Backbone as ProteinMPNN parsed JSONL, in Angstrom:
{"seq_chain_A": "XXXXXXXXXXXXXXXXXXXXXXXXXXXXXXXXXXXXXXXXXXXXXXXXXXXXXXXXXXXXXXXXXXXXXXXXXXXXXXXXXXXXXXXXXXXXXXXXXXXXXXXXXXXXXXXXXXXXXXX", "coords_chain_A": {"N_chain_A": [[-74.537, 92.094, 118.106], [-72.824, 95.425, 118.923], [-72.631, 98.884, 119.408], [-69.952, 100.698, 121.528], [-68.276, 102.803, 124.092], [-65.421, 103.572, 123.452], [-63.099, 104.397, 125.322], [-64.108, 103.673, 127.728], [-64.416, 100.75, 127.584], [-61.864, 100.281, 127.397], [-60.35, 100.929, 129.739], [-62.315, 99.156, 131.63], [-61.059, 95.996, 130.955], [-58.339, 97.089, 131.1], [-58.545, 96.67, 134.209], [-58.969, 94.345, 134.669], [-57.275, 93.274, 133.783], [-55.497, 93.428, 135.211], [-55.427, 91.532, 137.536], [-55.123, 89.497, 135.591], [-53.929, 86.002, 135.46], [-51.519, 85.678, 133.165], [-48.741, 84.241, 133.069], [-50.055, 81.415, 133.349], [-50.577, 80.068, 131.149], [-53.001, 79.459, 128.905], [-54.295, 78.305, 130.545], [-57.373, 78.134, 131.953], [-58.262, 80.126, 133.741], [-57.014, 82.432, 132.635], [-58.476, 84.614, 131.188], [-60.756, 87.148, 130.16], [-64.545, 86.981, 130.923], [-67.348, 87.879, 129.385], [-70.858, 88.949, 129.431], [-72.989, 89.571, 127.402], [-76.387, 91.318, 127.204], [-78.576, 93.561, 128.224], [-77.048, 94.782, 128.769], [-72.939, 95.116, 128.561], [-71.366, 92.824, 130.538], [-68.547, 92.51, 132.214], [-66.172, 90.059, 133.336], [-63.885, 88.592, 135.46], [-62.383, 86.146, 137.065], [-58.978, 85.26, 139.212], [-56.604, 83.505, 141.213], [-55.572, 86.044, 142.404], [-57.402, 87.637, 142.804], [-61.248, 89.231, 142.113], [-63.116, 90.124, 139.033], [-65.257, 93.115, 138.054], [-67.376, 94.499, 135.707], [-69.88, 96.341, 134.469], [-70.68, 97.544, 131.326], [-72.754, 100.094, 129.714], [-73.882, 99.505, 126.436], [-75.154, 99.819, 123.207], [-77.352, 98.265, 121.769], [-77.235, 96.531, 118.426], [-78.281, 94.341, 117.266], [-78.673, 91.04, 117.402], [-78.199, 87.551, 119.769], [-78.503, 87.26, 122.955], [-75.525, 86.703, 124.847], [-72.563, 84.537, 126.091], [-68.741, 84.853, 126.568], [-65.585, 84.225, 126.559], [-62.04, 85.852, 126.479], [-58.913, 86.658, 125.325], [-57.217, 89.102, 127.221], [-55.721, 90.945, 126.501], [-55.185, 90.67, 124.112], [-57.8, 91.914, 122.974], [-57.107, 94.595, 124.151], [-55.031, 95.718, 122.752], [-56.115, 95.598, 120.126], [-58.068, 97.928, 120.644], [-56.172, 100.113, 121.304], [-55.571, 100.524, 118.73], [-57.313, 101.82, 117.942], [-58.945, 105.483, 116.643], [-61.247, 106.412, 117.694], [-64.143, 107.205, 119.709], [-66.119, 105.8, 119.337], [-66.366, 102.054, 119.333], [-68.053, 99.219, 117.26], [-68.723, 96.266, 117.82], [-68.806, 92.973, 116.449], [-70.466, 90.014, 116.814], [-70.674, 86.407, 116.141], [-71.082, 83.276, 117.077], [-70.553, 82.069, 120.114], [-68.349, 79.97, 119.918], [-66.667, 81.273, 117.988], [-65.04, 84.206, 115.856], [-64.836, 87.552, 117.24], [-65.798, 90.856, 115.919], [-63.668, 93.917, 115.896], [-64.898, 97.276, 115.094], [-65.01, 100.386, 113.069], [-67.528, 102.956, 113.995], [-68.247, 104.414, 112.652], [-68.591, 104.415, 109.234], [-67.001, 105.209, 107.156], [-64.679, 104.918, 107.833], [-61.661, 103.014, 107.615], [-61.362, 99.757, 108.895], [-60.682, 96.491, 110.749], [-60.598, 94.407, 112.73], [-59.865, 91.267, 114.189], [-60.661, 88.998, 116.368], [-59.517, 85.964, 117.831], [-61.611, 83.289, 119.996], [-61.829, 82.234, 123.402], [-62.084, 78.6, 125.068], [-64.761, 78.62, 127.248], [-64.948, 77.068, 130.046], [-66.912, 75.308, 132.646]], "CA_chain_A": [[-73.768, 93.074, 117.516], [-73.125, 96.073, 119.738], [-71.548, 99.597, 120.182], [-69.792, 100.661, 122.762], [-67.483, 104.32, 124.472], [-63.98, 102.375, 123.413], [-62.5, 104.506, 126.967], [-64.863, 102.939, 128.934], [-64.768, 99.738, 127.801], [-60.237, 100.118, 127.644], [-60.268, 101.454, 131.374], [-62.451, 97.944, 132.274], [-60.177, 95.958, 130.048], [-57.321, 97.292, 132.421], [-58.304, 96.326, 135.285], [-59.251, 93.003, 134.559], [-55.833, 92.366, 133.242], [-54.48, 93.677, 136.303], [-55.687, 90.158, 137.97], [-55.187, 88.037, 135.54], [-52.162, 85.182, 135.828], [-50.278, 85.301, 131.453], [-47.991, 83.318, 133.214], [-50.617, 80.514, 133.12], [-50.769, 80.437, 129.665], [-53.413, 78.358, 128.557], [-55.378, 78.121, 131.68], [-59.173, 78.666, 131.86], [-58.397, 81.859, 134.396], [-56.516, 83.653, 132.503], [-59.56, 84.89, 129.97], [-61.737, 87.697, 131.016], [-65.526, 86.869, 130.108], [-68.205, 89.037, 128.486], [-72.008, 88.534, 129.044], [-73.598, 90.306, 126.45], [-76.943, 91.126, 127.117], [-78.758, 94.793, 128.188], [-75.349, 95.015, 129.369], [-71.405, 94.498, 128.621], [-70.627, 92.405, 131.842], [-67.114, 91.647, 131.818], [-65.935, 89.26, 134.857], [-62.539, 87.784, 135.489], [-61.602, 85.669, 138.171], [-57.834, 84.262, 139.41], [-56.155, 83.823, 142.574], [-54.774, 87.344, 142.802], [-58.8, 88.273, 142.878], [-61.841, 89.088, 141.111], [-63.446, 92.441, 138.563], [-66.921, 92.674, 137.379], [-67.967, 95.096, 135.558], [-71.207, 97.077, 133.476], [-70.854, 98.935, 130.444], [-73.533, 100.216, 128.582], [-74.101, 99.089, 124.9], [-76.216, 100.17, 122.356], [-77.238, 96.915, 121.08], [-78.044, 96.679, 117.373], [-78.895, 92.972, 116.741], [-78.239, 89.953, 117.799], [-78.786, 86.883, 120.568], [-77.981, 87.302, 124.384], [-74.237, 85.246, 124.278], [-71.46, 84.848, 126.905], [-67.599, 84.47, 125.428], [-64.334, 84.422, 126.956], [-60.769, 86.5, 125.488], [-57.878, 86.643, 126.104], [-57.923, 90.22, 127.458], [-54.82, 91.554, 126.004], [-55.702, 91.302, 122.472], [-58.763, 93.381, 122.792], [-56.251, 95.856, 124.135], [-53.971, 95.688, 121.394], [-56.862, 96.357, 119.395], [-58.45, 99.433, 120.785], [-55.411, 101.075, 121.555], [-55.147, 101.539, 117.263], [-58.75, 102.939, 117.158], [-58.501, 106.209, 117.341], [-62.739, 107.011, 117.541], [-64.738, 107.429, 120.463], [-66.968, 104.572, 120.166], [-66.437, 101.086, 118.459], [-68.823, 98.415, 117.141], [-68.056, 94.758, 117.804], [-69.516, 91.434, 116.016], [-69.997, 88.118, 117.018], [-71.52, 85.634, 115.468], [-71.135, 82.469, 118.053], [-69.26, 81.494, 121.872], [-66.897, 80.071, 119.422], [-66.521, 82.71, 116.119], [-64.379, 85.522, 116.206], [-65.025, 89.195, 117.076], [-65.03, 91.773, 115.252], [-64.049, 94.654, 115.915], [-64.846, 98.164, 113.786], [-65.592, 101.714, 113.43], [-69.02, 102.908, 114.177], [-67.731, 105.619, 111.192], [-68.006, 103.275, 107.758], [-65.833, 105.862, 106.516], [-63.405, 104.501, 108.444], [-61.511, 101.422, 107.17], [-60.228, 98.95, 109.612], [-61.086, 95.715, 111.418], [-59.491, 93.383, 113.595], [-60.859, 89.946, 114.61], [-60.099, 88.453, 117.638], [-60.586, 84.883, 118.328], [-62.404, 84.073, 121.244], [-61.389, 81.128, 124.212], [-63.512, 78.182, 125.135], [-64.909, 78.572, 128.719], [-65.313, 75.508, 131.292], [-67.732, 75.766, 133.46]], "C_chain_A": [[-74.268, 94.583, 118.401], [-72.278, 97.478, 119.37], [-71.464, 100.063, 121.352], [-68.436, 101.951, 123.124], [-65.837, 103.071, 124.386], [-63.142, 103.003, 125.185], [-62.959, 103.752, 127.525], [-64.812, 101.792, 129.293], [-62.83, 99.348, 127.851], [-60.259, 100.173, 129.434], [-61.403, 99.707, 132.022], [-61.793, 96.776, 131.697], [-59.099, 95.745, 131.479], [-57.742, 96.375, 133.38], [-58.76, 95.234, 135.597], [-57.913, 92.357, 134.307], [-55.092, 92.57, 134.435], [-54.408, 92.525, 137.391], [-55.45, 89.14, 137.359], [-54.176, 87.077, 134.776], [-52.092, 85.21, 134.269], [-50.172, 84.899, 132.041], [-48.814, 81.717, 132.846], [-50.993, 80.768, 131.464], [-51.304, 78.939, 129.364], [-54.865, 77.93, 129.568], [-56.988, 78.663, 131.718], [-58.852, 79.967, 132.591], [-57.637, 82.433, 133.439], [-57.151, 84.719, 131.004], [-60.05, 86.006, 130.908], [-63.293, 87.382, 129.831], [-66.725, 87.581, 130.045], [-69.51, 87.895, 128.596], [-72.411, 89.763, 128.344], [-75.062, 89.734, 126.33], [-77.677, 92.344, 126.415], [-77.252, 95.493, 128.191], [-74.334, 94.606, 129.095], [-71.166, 94.089, 130.368], [-69.208, 91.471, 131.118], [-66.738, 91.18, 133.59], [-64.189, 88.629, 134.825], [-61.804, 87.179, 137.032], [-59.732, 84.589, 138.146], [-57.825, 84.438, 140.97], [-55.847, 85.216, 142.591], [-56.28, 88.252, 142.945], [-59.943, 88.277, 142.058], [-62.696, 90.664, 140.373], [-64.393, 91.807, 138.149], [-66.75, 94.33, 136.924], [-68.746, 95.569, 133.886], [-70.383, 97.981, 132.369], [-71.992, 99.1, 129.737], [-73.081, 99.952, 126.999], [-75.204, 99.735, 124.641], [-76.333, 98.932, 120.932], [-77.924, 96.658, 119.629], [-78.933, 95.876, 117.148], [-78.226, 92.103, 117.454], [-79.117, 88.795, 119.188], [-77.868, 87.609, 121.942], [-76.29, 86.192, 124.279], [-73.123, 86.014, 125.562], [-69.978, 84.12, 125.928], [-66.618, 84.835, 126.152], [-63.481, 85.235, 125.625], [-60.141, 86.784, 126.108], [-57.777, 88.497, 125.798], [-56.529, 91.422, 126.987], [-54.769, 91.85, 124.294], [-57.065, 92.16, 121.687], [-57.78, 94.69, 123.174], [-55.764, 96.599, 123.407], [-54.945, 96.221, 120.255], [-57.538, 97.659, 119.2], [-57.318, 100.121, 121.354], [-54.968, 101.231, 119.596], [-56.214, 102.457, 116.922], [-58.932, 104.133, 117.955], [-60.143, 107.217, 118.088], [-63.422, 106.812, 119.07], [-65.919, 105.946, 120.887], [-66.266, 103.208, 119.036], [-67.68, 100.122, 118.188], [-68.362, 97.498, 117.049], [-68.738, 93.664, 117.784], [-69.567, 90.471, 116.051], [-71.434, 87.195, 116.815], [-71.675, 84.06, 116.338], [-70.259, 82.893, 119.182], [-68.312, 81.24, 121.008], [-65.909, 80.762, 118.221], [-66.101, 83.398, 117.282], [-65.18, 86.679, 116.466], [-64.781, 90.226, 116.468], [-65.242, 93.241, 115.68], [-63.848, 96.092, 114.815], [-65.109, 99.54, 113.77], [-67.161, 102.008, 113.189], [-69.422, 103.796, 112.556], [-67.859, 104.898, 110.153], [-67.7, 104.066, 106.725], [-64.777, 104.984, 106.799], [-63.334, 102.811, 108.003], [-60.781, 100.159, 107.948], [-61.038, 97.9, 110.195], [-60.538, 94.751, 112.3], [-60.846, 92.612, 114.008], [-59.917, 89.279, 115.2], [-60.872, 87.629, 118.192], [-60.724, 84.465, 119.965], [-61.299, 82.232, 122.008], [-62.445, 80.281, 124.667], [-63.787, 78.435, 126.436], [-65.37, 77.072, 128.864], [-66.116, 76.583, 132.515], [-67.104, 75.086, 135.265]], "O_chain_A": [[-75.433, 94.932, 118.588], [-71.13, 97.236, 118.997], [-72.362, 100.036, 122.194], [-67.557, 101.958, 122.262], [-65.464, 102.136, 125.095], [-62.725, 102.21, 126.03], [-62.212, 102.893, 127.993], [-64.967, 101.367, 130.438], [-62.478, 98.255, 128.294], [-60.145, 99.158, 130.121], [-60.924, 99.228, 133.05], [-62.323, 95.996, 132.488], [-59.008, 94.9, 132.369], [-57.26, 95.242, 133.348], [-59.009, 95.004, 136.78], [-57.567, 91.205, 134.567], [-54.085, 91.899, 134.658], [-53.423, 92.506, 138.128], [-55.435, 88.024, 137.878], [-53.699, 87.343, 133.672], [-52.988, 84.434, 133.938], [-51.268, 84.555, 132.485], [-48.218, 80.913, 132.129], [-51.643, 81.659, 130.918], [-50.747, 77.844, 129.427], [-55.971, 77.45, 129.322], [-57.376, 79.783, 131.386], [-59.209, 80.984, 131.995], [-57.821, 83.617, 133.72], [-56.502, 85.314, 130.144], [-59.883, 85.967, 132.127], [-63.327, 87.463, 128.603], [-67.053, 87.906, 131.186], [-69.533, 86.721, 128.227], [-72.13, 90.883, 128.771], [-75.385, 88.646, 125.853], [-77.747, 92.578, 125.209], [-76.697, 96.465, 127.679], [-74.345, 93.389, 129.277], [-70.862, 94.904, 131.238], [-68.936, 90.592, 130.299], [-66.968, 91.774, 134.643], [-63.633, 88.31, 133.774], [-60.975, 87.691, 137.784], [-59.405, 83.653, 137.417], [-58.547, 85.093, 141.721], [-56.342, 85.338, 143.711], [-56.231, 89.46, 143.178], [-59.922, 87.419, 141.176], [-62.842, 91.778, 140.876], [-64.581, 90.614, 137.907], [-66.168, 95.189, 137.586], [-68.41, 95.314, 132.729], [-69.62, 98.915, 132.614], [-72.298, 98.137, 129.035], [-71.969, 100.239, 126.556], [-76.05, 100.153, 125.433], [-75.801, 98.774, 119.833], [-79.152, 96.573, 119.621], [-80.099, 96.168, 116.882], [-77.228, 92.41, 118.105], [-80.268, 89.019, 119.565], [-76.846, 88.292, 121.87], [-76.178, 85.128, 123.671], [-72.901, 87.182, 125.882], [-70.01, 83.284, 125.024], [-66.716, 86.008, 126.512], [-63.813, 85.334, 124.443], [-60.316, 87.161, 127.267], [-58.069, 89.096, 124.763], [-56.584, 92.627, 127.233], [-54.458, 92.807, 123.584], [-57.278, 92.695, 120.599], [-57.775, 95.691, 122.458], [-55.898, 97.818, 123.293], [-54.611, 97.166, 119.541], [-57.64, 98.328, 118.171], [-57.742, 100.977, 122.13], [-54.095, 102.031, 119.259], [-56.255, 103.395, 116.126], [-59.048, 104.219, 119.178], [-60.141, 108.27, 118.726], [-62.846, 105.857, 119.591], [-66.316, 105.391, 121.911], [-65.706, 103.545, 117.993], [-68.509, 100.262, 119.087], [-67.444, 97.436, 116.23], [-69.287, 93.235, 118.799], [-68.802, 89.763, 115.395], [-72.614, 87.27, 117.158], [-72.801, 83.638, 116.077], [-69.45, 83.821, 119.192], [-67.341, 81.997, 121.018], [-64.743, 80.638, 117.846], [-66.302, 83.446, 118.495], [-66.255, 86.77, 115.872], [-63.624, 90.638, 116.387], [-66.329, 93.798, 115.831], [-62.979, 96.129, 113.943], [-65.585, 99.872, 114.856], [-67.869, 101.419, 112.372], [-70.368, 103.791, 111.768], [-66.713, 104.486, 109.975], [-67.999, 103.807, 105.559], [-64.097, 104.402, 105.953], [-64.144, 101.884, 107.985], [-59.714, 99.691, 107.552], [-62.229, 98.207, 110.252], [-59.38, 94.651, 111.896], [-62.038, 92.898, 114.129], [-58.772, 88.997, 114.846], [-61.975, 87.743, 118.729], [-60.187, 85.039, 120.912], [-60.512, 81.482, 121.43], [-63.583, 80.74, 124.769], [-62.705, 78.508, 127.019], [-65.916, 76.261, 128.116], [-66.039, 77.724, 132.971], [-67.726, 75.379, 136.286]]}, "name": "protein", "num_of_chains": 1, "seq": "XXXXXXXXXXXXXXXXXXXXXXXXXXXXXXXXXXXXXXXXXXXXXXXXXXXXXXXXXXXXXXXXXXXXXXXXXXXXXXXXXXXXXXXXXXXXXXXXXXXXXXXXXXXXXXXXXXXXXXX"}
């Protein structure tokens, strides 16, 4: 689990979405890959190019993880968040990710299912 700046995260996802080949639905190249350790590393590869970004996070708990997502689903969730920071919660690389407010007085939660990563 970690907290991060919404605008920085949104900008990194938008850069990644520029090269994702959405028309190859279900392709192993139509995802954005996260590696979570001390920073959130976002990477995308396609025939259109490569994108790599690192975002500072405030890790609250959990193991390091590598997980893939459909970039559009994450951007849709962030578009509905009005806060500067959000909390992302993970269970496993195959479990869903929850996007929640850092402020516990706010009541929303988005669940985003990951895509299976192939080496």
